Every structure is written in structure tokens, then in C-alpha cells.
C-alpha positions as CSV (number, residue, x, y, z in Angstrom):
1,M,-69.0,-79.1,181.9
2,V,-68.1,-80.8,185.2
3,R,-69.5,-84.1,183.9
4,L,-67.4,-83.8,180.8
5,I,-64.2,-83.3,182.9
6,G,-65.1,-86.2,185.1
7,V,-65.6,-88.5,182.1
8,S,-62.3,-87.4,180.6
9,L,-60.4,-88.1,183.8
10,L,-62.1,-91.5,184.2
11,T,-61.2,-92.4,180.6
12,F,-57.6,-91.3,181.2
13,A,-57.3,-93.4,184.4
14,V,-58.7,-96.5,182.7
15,A,-56.3,-96.0,179.7
16,A,-53.4,-95.6,182.1
17,M,-54.2,-98.8,183.9
18,A,-54.6,-100.8,180.7
19,Q,-51.8,-103.3,180.4
20,I,-50.4,-104.3,177.0
21,T,-50.3,-108.0,176.5
22,P,-48.8,-109.8,173.5
23,N,-51.1,-111.0,170.8
24,N,-51.4,-114.8,171.2
25,A,-51.7,-115.3,167.4
26,G,-47.9,-114.7,167.2
27,A,-47.0,-117.3,169.9
28,R,-45.2,-119.5,167.2
29,N,-42.7,-116.6,166.6
30,V,-41.6,-116.0,170.2
31,G,-38.0,-116.7,170.7
32,Q,-37.3,-117.5,167.0
33,G,-34.7,-114.7,166.7
34,N,-35.4,-114.4,162.9
35,G,-37.4,-111.2,162.8
36,S,-40.6,-113.0,161.9
37,Q,-42.8,-111.6,164.7
38,F,-45.3,-108.9,163.9
39,I,-46.1,-105.8,165.8
40,T,-48.1,-106.6,169.0
41,G,-46.7,-110.2,169.0
42,G,-44.6,-111.4,172.0
43,C,-40.8,-111.3,172.0
44,V,-37.8,-112.1,174.1
45,N,-35.5,-109.6,172.4
46,N,-35.2,-107.3,169.4
47,A,-34.2,-110.2,167.1
48,D,-37.7,-111.7,167.3
49,C,-39.4,-108.6,165.8
50,A,-39.7,-107.7,162.2
51,S,-39.6,-104.1,163.4
52,G,-36.4,-104.7,165.3
53,C,-38.0,-103.4,168.5
54,C,-38.9,-105.6,171.4
55,A,-40.5,-103.1,173.8
56,D,-40.8,-103.6,177.6
57,A,-44.5,-103.6,178.5
58,S,-44.3,-104.1,182.3
59,S,-41.6,-106.7,182.1
60,V,-43.2,-108.5,179.1
61,G,-41.8,-108.2,175.6
62,V,-44.1,-106.9,172.9
63,C,-42.9,-106.1,169.3
64,S,-43.5,-102.5,168.6
65,A,-42.9,-99.9,165.9
66,E,-39.9,-97.8,167.0
67,A,-42.1,-94.7,166.8
68,A,-44.6,-96.2,169.3
69,Q,-42.0,-97.7,171.7
70,F,-43.1,-95.4,174.5
71,Q,-46.9,-95.4,173.8
72,N,-49.5,-97.1,176.0
73,G,-47.2,-97.7,178.9
74,K,-44.4,-99.3,177.0
75,N,-40.9,-98.5,178.3
76,G,-38.9,-98.5,175.0
77,C,-37.1,-100.9,172.7
78,N,-34.3,-103.3,173.5
79,F,-36.1,-105.4,176.0
80,V,-34.3,-108.6,176.9
81,D,-36.5,-111.1,178.7
82,P,-34.7,-112.3,181.9
83,N,-37.0,-115.4,181.8
84,A,-36.6,-116.0,178.1
85,Q,-36.8,-119.8,178.4
86,G,-40.0,-119.7,180.5
87,T,-41.5,-117.2,178.1
88,I,-40.6,-119.4,175.1
89,A,-42.0,-122.5,176.8
90,A,-45.3,-120.7,177.6
91,A,-45.5,-119.6,174.0
92,Q,-45.0,-123.1,172.7
93,A,-47.7,-124.3,175.1
94,Q,-50.0,-121.6,173.6
95,V,-49.2,-122.9,170.1
96,A,-50.1,-126.4,171.2
97,R,-53.5,-125.2,172.6
98,Q,-54.2,-123.2,169.5
99,G,-53.3,-126.0,167.1
100,F,-51.5,-123.6,164.7
């Protein structure tokens, strides 16, 4: 019983420390503002996301379903990236590295 509790606490601690990062496959859609980004893709504001929700994931925008905007450490929709130009430039560089 004690081992089971210890494992449960460890699992919770690891999950709490896990940081959400945008899916690089959506780099092309970052900053487009046309609602073409899929859930888990990066965003600079709500206009990027097909779901209409750019969630703050530790100061990084990640498109999210509205129902999941507070899950896994996200801080809700309506994130506006204060470094949007830098984020867009990094996404464009990712697209160049990927070749698609």
C-alpha cells in the first residue's frame, strides 16, 4: 500500500513538471492569423487556431480546445505572445529545417 502511494505521488509530480510544447509539425501555421492551426500547434494569438483558443502554456502559445484550456498546466485561452515576431521567425526557421 505504501509503495502504491509513493508511485502515485511520483507520477503526479512528474506530470505536474511536464511542460507543454507546441507540435513542430504546425510551424507553418504560426502567426498566419487565419485559423489554420490545429490543436497542439503553436500560436501567437487566438486567430491562429482553428479552435479559436490560443492557450498560455508557461508563456508559450499552444492551440487548445476550449474545454481543455486549463489542463496540463495551461493557463487558459486568449494568450497573446508579447514576442510574436520572434516566435514567428523561429517557426519559419523550423519550417526551413523541416523542408515542409
